[in-house]
C-alpha positions in Angstrom: 62.4 -53.0 227.5 63.8 -54.1 224.2 67.6 -54.7 224.6 68.7 -56.8 221.7 67.1 -56.9 218.2 67.6 -59.7 215.6 67.5 -57.9 212.2 66.1 -60.5 209.8 67.0 -58.7 206.6 70.0 -57.5 204.6 71.7 -54.6 202.9 70.5 -51.0 203.3 67.3 -51.7 205.3 69.3 -53.9 207.8 71.8 -51.2 208.1 69.0 -48.6 208.6 67.6 -50.6 211.6 71.0 -51.3 213.1 71.9 -47.5 213.1 68.7 -46.5 214.8 69.0 -49.2 217.4 72.6 -48.1 218.2 71.3 -44.6 218.8 68.8 -46.0 221.2 71.4 -48.1 223.1 70.0 -51.3 221.8 72.3 -54.2 220.7 71.7 -55.7 217.2 72.3 -59.1 215.6 72.7 -59.5 211.9 72.2 -62.7 209.9 73.8 -63.2 206.5 74.0 -65.4 203.5 77.3 -66.6 202.2 77.5 -63.8 199.6 76.8 -61.2 202.3 79.6 -62.3 204.6 81.6 -59.1 204.2 78.8 -56.6 203.8 78.6 -53.4 205.7 75.5 -54.3 207.7 77.2 -57.5 208.9 80.2 -55.5 210.1 78.2 -52.8 211.8 75.9 -55.0 213.9 76.8 -55.9 217.5 76.9 -59.6 216.5 76.5 -61.5 213.3 75.6 -65.1 212.5 75.9 -67.1 209.2 72.8 -68.7 207.9 74.6 -70.9 205.5 73.6 -70.9 201.8 72.9 -68.5 199.0 69.2 -68.7 198.1 66.2 -67.0 199.8 64.9 -70.3 201.0 68.2 -71.3 202.7 68.7 -67.9 204.3 66.5 -64.8 204.8 63.3 -66.7 204.4 64.2 -69.7 206.6 62.0 -69.3 209.7 63.6 -72.2 211.5 67.1 -70.9 211.1 66.1 -67.4 212.1 64.3 -68.4 215.3 67.3 -70.6 216.2 69.7 -67.6 215.8 67.4 -65.4 217.9 67.4 -68.0 220.7 71.1 -68.6 220.5 72.1 -65.0 220.7 69.6 -64.0 223.4 67.7 -61.5 221.3 64.4 -60.3 222.8 62.9 -58.7 219.7 62.9 -59.3 215.9 62.8 -56.6 213.2 61.9 -58.0 209.8 62.7 -54.9 207.7 60.7 -55.0 204.4 60.3 -57.8 201.9 61.4 -61.4 202.8 59.3 -62.4 205.9 58.0 -59.0 206.9 54.4 -59.7 206.0 54.3 -63.5 206.7 51.9 -64.3 209.5 53.6 -67.6 210.2 56.8 -65.8 211.0 55.2 -63.3 213.3 53.5 -66.3 215.1 56.8 -68.2 215.4 58.5 -65.1 216.9 55.7 -64.7 219.4 55.8 -68.4 220.2 59.5 -68.1 221.0 58.8 -65.4 223.5 60.2 -62.6 221.4 58.7 -59.2 220.6 57.7 -58.8 216.9 58.4 -55.3 215.7 55.3 -54.9 213.5 51.6 -55.6 213.4 50.6 -59.0 214.9 49.9 -62.1 212.8 46.1 -61.6 212.8 46.5 -58.1 211.3 49.0 -59.5 208.7 46.5 -62.2 207.8 43.6 -59.7 207.3 45.7 -57.2 205.4 48.3 -59.3 203.7 45.8 -61.2 201.6 44.5 -58.7 199.1 41.1 -60.2 198.7 40.5 -60.1 202.5 41.8 -56.5 202.5 39.2 -55.5 199.8 36.5 -57.1 201.8 37.7 -55.3 205.0 37.7 -52.0 203.1 34.2 -52.5 201.8 33.0 -53.3 205.4 34.1 -49.9 206.7 32.9 -47.9 203.7 36.3 -47.5 202.0 35.9 -47.8 198.3 38.4 -50.2 196.6 39.2 -50.1 192.9 36.1 -51.5 191.1 36.6 -55.3 190.9 35.7 -58.7 192.1 36.3 -59.3 195.9 36.3 -63.1 195.5 38.9 -65.5 194.1 38.4 -66.0 190.4 37.5 -69.6 189.7 36.9 -69.6 185.9 37.2 -67.6 182.7 33.4 -67.0 182.6 33.6 -64.8 185.7 36.3 -62.6 184.2 34.4 -62.4 180.8 31.3 -61.2 182.7 33.3 -58.5 184.4 34.8 -57.4 181.1 31.3 -57.3 179.5 30.3 -54.8 182.2 33.4 -52.7 182.6 35.3 -53.4 179.4 39.1 -53.6 178.8 41.6 -53.1 180.3 41.5 -55.1 183.4 44.2 -56.3 185.8 44.6 -59.7 187.5 46.4 -59.8 190.8 47.6 -62.4 193.2 45.8 -62.3 196.5 49.1 -62.8 198.3 51.0 -60.5 196.0 52.6 -58.0 198.4 53.6 -54.6 197.0 51.9 -55.2 193.6 53.6 -58.6 192.9 52.0 -60.9 190.4 50.1 -58.2 188.4 49.0 -58.9 184.8 47.4 -56.2 182.7 44.9 -57.6 180.2 43.9 -55.3 177.3 42.3 -57.7 174.8 40.9 -61.2 174.4 44.3 -62.4 173.1 45.8 -61.2 176.4 43.2 -63.2 178.3 44.0 -66.3 176.2 47.7 -65.9 177.2 46.8 -65.5 180.9 44.9 -68.7 181.0 47.6 -70.5 178.9 50.1 -69.4 181.6 48.1 -70.4 184.6 45.7 -73.1 183.5 43.1 -73.9 186.1 45.2 -72.7 189.0 43.2 -69.5 189.6 42.2 -69.7 193.2 44.8 -67.1 194.2 43.8 -64.4 191.7 41.2 -61.6 191.7 40.3 -59.0 189.1 40.1 -55.2 189.1 39.4 -52.5 186.6 42.6 -51.1 185.3 42.7 -47.3 185.9 44.9 -45.8 183.2 45.0 -42.2 184.4 45.5 -41.9 188.2 48.3 -41.1 190.6 49.6 -43.5 193.2 49.2 -41.7 196.5 49.8 -43.3 199.9 49.6 -42.4 203.6 52.3 -43.2 206.1 50.3 -44.2 209.1 51.1 -45.1 212.7 49.0 -46.5 215.6 50.1 -47.6 219.1 48.7 -50.0 221.6 46.8 -47.1 223.3 44.8 -46.4 220.2 46.7 -43.2 219.2 46.7 -42.8 215.4 48.5 -40.4 213.1 49.2 -39.8 209.5 52.9 -38.9 209.4 52.7 -37.7 205.8 51.3 -38.4 202.3 53.5 -39.5 199.5 53.3 -39.5 195.7 54.8 -42.6 194.1 53.5 -42.2 190.6 56.8 -42.5 188.7 56.7 -46.3 188.2 57.7 -49.0 185.8 55.8 -52.2 185.8 54.3 -51.2 189.2 57.8 -50.8 190.7 58.2 -47.4 192.3 61.2 -45.5 191.0 60.9 -41.9 192.4 58.9 -41.1 195.5 58.1 -37.7 197.1 56.5 -36.2 200.2 54.2 -34.6 200.8 52.1 -35.5 197.8 51.7 -32.3 195.8 48.5 -30.7 194.4 46.0 -33.3 195.5 42.7 -32.6 193.7 39.5 -31.6 195.4 38.9 -33.0 198.9 40.9 -36.2 198.2 43.4 -35.6 201.0 40.6 -35.5 203.6 39.3 -38.8 202.2 42.8 -40.4 202.3 43.1 -39.5 206.0 39.7 -40.6 207.0 39.9 -43.9 205.1 43.3 -44.7 206.5 42.1 -44.2 210.1 39.1 -46.4 209.5 41.2 -49.3 208.2 43.8 -49.1 211.1 41.1 -48.8 213.8 39.0 -51.6 212.4 41.9 -54.2 212.7 43.4 -52.8 215.9 46.6 -52.0 214.1 49.7 -51.6 216.3 52.8 -50.3 214.5 53.6 -48.5 211.3 52.0 -49.2 208.0 51.1 -47.6 204.7 47.7 -47.3 203.0 47.9 -47.1 199.2 45.4 -45.5 196.9 44.8 -44.4 193.3 43.6 -40.8 193.0 42.0 -39.9 189.7 42.2 -36.4 188.3 38.6 -35.5 189.4 39.6 -36.3 193.0 38.0 -39.8 193.1 39.9 -42.0 195.6 40.3 -45.8 195.1 41.8 -48.0 197.8 44.5 -50.4 196.7 46.0 -52.1 199.8 47.6 -51.7 203.2 51.3 -52.6 203.4 51.7 -53.7 207.1 55.4 -53.0 207.4 58.0 -50.3 206.8 58.1 -49.1 203.2 61.2 -48.5 201.1 60.1 -44.8 200.7 59.6 -44.1 204.4 62.7 -41.9 204.3 60.9 -39.0 202.6 58.3 -38.9 205.4 61.1 -38.8 207.9 62.8 -35.9 206.1 59.9 -33.6 206.0 58.9 -34.2 209.7 62.2 -34.9 211.4 60.9 -38.2 212.8 62.8 -41.5 212.9 60.2 -44.1 211.8 62.3 -47.1 212.8 62.5 -45.6 216.3 58.7 -45.2 216.3 58.4 -48.9 215.4 60.6 -50.0 218.3 58.9 -47.7 220.7 55.4 -48.9 219.7 56.5 -52.6 219.8 57.8 -52.0 223.4 54.4 -50.6 224.5 55.3 -47.0 224.3 53.3 -44.0 223.0 53.4 -42.7 219.5 55.3 -39.4 219.2 53.4 -36.3 218.3 53.8 -35.7 214.5 55.3 -32.3 213.6 53.8 -30.4 210.7 55.6 -31.0 207.3 58.4 -28.5 207.0 59.9 -29.2 203.6 59.7 -31.3 200.4 61.7 -34.5 199.8 62.4 -36.9 196.9 63.7 -40.4 197.1 65.5 -42.0 194.1 65.8 -45.8 194.0 69.3 -46.5 192.8 69.0 -49.9 191.2 71.5 -52.0 189.2 69.3 -51.6 186.1 70.6 -50.5 182.7 68.6 -47.7 180.9 70.4 -48.5 177.7 69.2 -52.1 177.7 65.5 -51.9 178.6 66.2 -51.4 182.3 67.1 -55.1 182.8 69.1 -55.8 185.9 72.9 -55.6 185.5 75.7 -57.2 187.4 79.3 -56.5 188.0 81.9 -55.1 190.5 81.7 -51.6 191.7 85.0 -50.2 190.7 84.4 -46.6 191.8 81.9 -45.1 194.2 81.5 -41.5 195.2 78.2 -40.5 196.9 76.8 -37.0 196.5 77.1 -34.8 199.6 76.0 -31.4 200.8 73.0 -29.8 202.4 69.8 -31.8 202.2 71.3 -35.0 200.8 70.9 -38.3 202.5 72.2 -41.7 201.4 70.8 -45.1 202.4 73.1 -47.7 201.1 74.4 -51.2 201.9 77.2 -51.2 199.2 80.8 -50.2 199.1 83.5 -49.7 196.5 84.8 -53.1 195.4 81.5 -55.0 196.1 80.3 -57.4 193.5 76.7 -57.1 192.5 75.1 -60.5 191.7 71.8 -61.6 190.3 70.9 -63.4 193.5 69.0 -60.7 195.3 66.9 -57.5 194.8 68.4 -55.1 192.3 68.2 -52.1 194.6 71.6 -50.9 195.6 70.8 -47.7 197.5 68.5 -44.8 197.9 69.4 -41.1 197.4 67.1 -38.8 199.4 67.1 -35.1 198.7 65.2 -32.5 200.7 64.7 -28.7 200.4 62.3 -26.1 201.7 60.0 -26.5 198.7 59.4 -28.7 195.7 61.1 -26.5 193.1 64.3 -26.2 195.2 64.2 -30.0 195.9 64.1 -30.6 192.2 67.1 -28.3 191.6 69.0 -29.9 194.5 68.2 -33.4 193.2 69.7 -32.6 189.8 72.9 -31.4 191.5 73.0 -34.5 193.7 72.4 -37.0 190.9 75.1 -35.3 188.8 77.6 -35.6 191.7 77.1 -39.4 191.9 79.9 -41.5 190.5 79.3 -45.2 190.4 81.3 -47.3 187.9 81.1 -51.0 187.2 77.4 -51.4 187.3 74.8 -49.6 185.3 72.2 -47.5 187.2 69.3 -45.2 186.1 70.7 -42.1 188.0 71.1 -40.0 184.8 67.7 -41.0 183.6 66.1 -39.8 186.9 67.7 -36.4 186.3 66.1 -36.2 182.9 62.7 -37.2 184.3 62.6 -34.5 187.1 63.7 -31.9 184.6 60.6 -32.5 182.3 57.8 -29.9 182.1 55.2 -32.6 182.8 56.9 -33.3 186.1 56.8 -29.7 187.2 53.6 -29.9 189.2 53.6 -33.6 189.8 53.8 -36.9 187.8 50.5 -37.0 185.8 49.8 -40.7 186.4 51.3 -44.1 187.1 51.5 -44.8 183.4 53.2 -41.5 182.4 56.8 -42.7 182.8 56.4 -46.1 181.3 54.2 -45.2 178.3 55.4 -41.6 177.4 58.8 -41.1 178.9 60.8 -44.3 179.1 60.8 -45.2 175.4 62.4 -41.8 174.5 64.9 -41.8 177.3 65.9 -45.4 176.7 66.4 -44.8 173.0 68.5 -41.7 173.6 70.7 -43.3 176.2 71.1 -46.4 174.1 72.3 -44.3 171.2 74.8 -42.5 173.5 76.0 -45.8 174.8 76.5 -47.2 171.3 78.4 -44.1 170.3 80.7 -44.4 173.3 81.2 -48.1 172.6 82.0 -47.4 168.9 84.6 -44.8 169.9 86.3 -47.2 172.4 86.4 -50.0 169.9 88.4 -48.0 167.3 92.1 -47.3 167.5 93.9 -44.2 166.4 93.8 -45.2 162.7 90.1 -46.0 162.9 90.5 -49.8 162.6 88.2 -52.0 164.7 89.9 -53.9 167.5 89.1 -57.6 168.1 85.3 -57.9 168.8 84.5 -57.8 172.5 88.1 -57.0 173.6 88.5 -53.2 173.5 91.9 -52.1 174.9 91.8 -51.2 178.6 92.0 -47.4 179.2 93.6 -45.6 182.1 92.5 -42.1 183.2 94.7 -39.2 184.2 93.7 -35.7 185.4 95.7 -33.1 183.5 95.6 -29.3 183.0 95.5 -27.8 179.5 95.7 -24.0 179.4 95.0 -24.2 183.2 91.8 -26.0 182.5 91.3 -29.3 184.4 90.4 -32.2 182.1 90.4 -36.0 182.4 92.5 -37.8 179.8 91.8 -41.4 179.0 94.6 -43.3 177.1 95.3 -47.0 176.3 97.1 -48.7 179.2 99.5 -50.3 176.7 101.3 -46.9 176.4 102.7 -47.3 179.9 104.2 -49.9 182.1 106.4 -51.4 179.3 103.5 -52.1 177.0 104.2 -51.0 173.4 101.9 -50.4 170.5 102.0 -54.1 169.6 100.9 -55.2 173.1 97.9 -57.4 173.1 94.9 -55.7 174.8 93.6 -57.4 178.0 90.4 -59.2 177.2 87.3 -57.7 178.8 83.6 -58.6 178.9 81.7 -57.1 175.9 80.1 -53.7 176.7 76.4 -53.6 177.4 74.5 -52.9 174.1 77.3 -54.6 172.1 77.4 -57.9 170.3 76.1 -60.7 172.5 76.5 -64.5 172.0 72.7 -64.7 171.8 70.5 -63.1 169.1 66.9 -62.0 169.3 64.4 -64.1 167.4 61.4 -62.8 165.4 59.3 -63.4 168.5 61.5 -61.2 170.6 63.1 -64.1 172.6 66.9 -64.5 173.0 68.1 -67.7 171.3 71.6 -69.0 170.9 72.8 -70.9 167.8 72.0 -74.2 169.5 68.4 -73.5 170.2 68.7 -72.4 173.8 66.1 -69.8 174.8 67.5 -67.5 177.4 65.9 -65.2 179.9 66.0 -61.5 178.9 65.6 -60.4 182.6 66.6 -61.3 186.1 63.5 -63.0 187.4 61.9 -65.9 189.3 60.5 -68.8 187.4 56.8 -69.0 188.1 55.9 -71.9 185.9 57.4 -74.1 183.2 54.6 -74.7 180.7 56.2 -77.4 178.5 57.7 -80.9 179.0 60.8 -82.5 177.6 60.1 -83.9 174.1 57.0 -81.8 173.6 56.3 -80.3 170.2 55.7 -76.6 170.1 54.6 -74.0 167.5 56.1 -70.6 167.1 54.6 -68.3 169.8 53.6 -71.1 172.2 54.2 -70.3 175.9 57.4 -71.9 177.3 58.0 -70.3 180.7 56.3 -67.7 182.9 58.7 -65.4 184.7 58.1 -62.8 187.5 60.3 -59.8 187.7 59.7 -56.3 189.1 56.4 -57.6 190.5 55.1 -58.4 187.0 54.8 -61.6 185.0 56.6 -62.0 181.7 56.1 -64.7 179.2 58.7 -66.5 177.2 57.5 -68.0 173.9 58.7 -70.5 171.4 60.8 -68.7 168.8 59.8 -71.1 166.0 58.2 -74.5 165.4 60.2 -77.2 167.1 60.6 -79.8 169.8 61.6 -79.2 173.5 64.9 -81.0 174.0 66.0 -79.7 177.3 64.5 -78.0 180.4 67.1 -76.1 182.3 65.0 -74.4 185.0 62.2 -75.4 187.4 59.4 -73.4 189.1 60.6 -71.2 192.0 64.2 -70.9 190.7 65.9 -67.5 190.4 67.4 -66.8 187.0 69.8 -64.0 185.9 69.5 -62.0 182.7 70.7 -64.1 179.7 70.5 -67.4 181.7 69.4 -70.5 179.7 65.8 -71.6 180.2 64.6 -74.1 177.6 66.2 -75.6 174.5 64.0 -75.9 171.5 65.2 -77.8 168.4 64.1 -76.0 165.2 62.1 -78.4 163.1 61.7 -75.9 160.3 65.3 -76.4 159.2 64.6 -79.9 157.8 67.3 -80.1 155.1 70.8 -80.8 156.5 73.9 -79.5 154.8 75.0 -82.9 153.4 71.5 -83.5 152.0 71.5 -80.1 150.4 74.9 -80.8 148.8 73.7 -84.2 147.5 70.6 -82.6 146.0 72.8 -80.1 144.1 75.0 -82.9 142.7 
């Protein structure tokens, strides 16, 4: 019997596990970083222990600290949630060695499935067809060029240990290949290559298997609305699967789980092409973010199933799907600014309610969102008897959401699900990013700029001091019995007159920034500091202090949203300062590397002397 669970995670997924455990009469123990001290998941657990520190390495990925807490509090089981240590075999081994129950597949299974090259080989051994590629680590450029000569561009390079699509690089030309090798040098042992399928849907099966060999597909899911291989909108069941692809998905999933003796819940992921061809991608040996839609259409509690299976129990019989469900990932990302992560304090929060609406959240009004952790704030799950009704209900729910202080893509999601192309299903994994996002981002940016322009002008049309628009206060009034919201300058009340100085605020997103974009697309300040455009992890610093660089040379490799991004030299110059190191987390607009411009050779005094 499991009686006390240490939840080795944070925010909404930690809260999700804590709630189910409470319903089962099981005590829970939360662990937290310094910034999470007052979070809801910490308050709701039976007990909570500080890990001390802010970074991943200090807190949620510190195996020694986590095992120490488990032993100190008397936990008899560990739930890793998703992300962090959930797929790390060494952690599962440490849990078992400490005499605790690991709620998930064992370390051997994690090793065989967590490494994507081993997973490809496993799939091939049981006649499951992976995406066409090389099932060996890439050692040199010649191997990749031979693959391209056979299959052509585009291709995709992936990290063998890149869970959930992390570390993906799409290569569409010889120039892209040059850049890839410039970024990684000879360190290629952890990469493999696949054909990049441009027109396919991302379909997955939510699977479960217990210690007694009972196996079930709880539901299929369609996760094709993606940006940079990051899922944005998921739905269950997957609609309108072509040909006999669903039968193939079920059969292949069972083969994979049976072959490794899988015990627990997991997800098999595939690309399904329009003609019904199925291509295996990977197995995620943990709970998925989007598990909620499978729960909604079956009525099952998948966290409960995880705990039951880990305790040696029997998998529950799976009911037939009874509805259609969507999940919208509510992230702190700004559609008006290229969907880069945003930060700030949540000044107003009102969740949508009503029939068929479920909220999974770890945030509250007043919380400050920082760049330190994952940008996902919450999930809005909407369920109805069929897909059309679920779309209509989703539009209503998204419109009810009120979240101020941090930018989110909620309004953008409403636009996406209202499009004709979405009516049957999302056409492919590239549809949103290639065809939809550019138009939506442009429209929302224009709307944001118009709103900003209006707020920056006073009654006489004169521009207020740049970056310091006067603070507004909002009242609800009735005009001819019609309820309207009226926003007026705060200086009109509380003793402030028309000559009162407006309270300084941060510039609005999309407004003037202290950094400008160079001709290479990099953000550079007047002193030559090249700044990150995104919240990311530094994968590699490609230059040294004092090194001469040419415009376009690679400076830093970043990883964000599971994709690598490259930061280039904005002009010919000399590296005069390295601000970051590999493995470091950086926020959007954070300094990376200073490059002194050697093209500006003539100083102002010299120019004046020349004129004289």
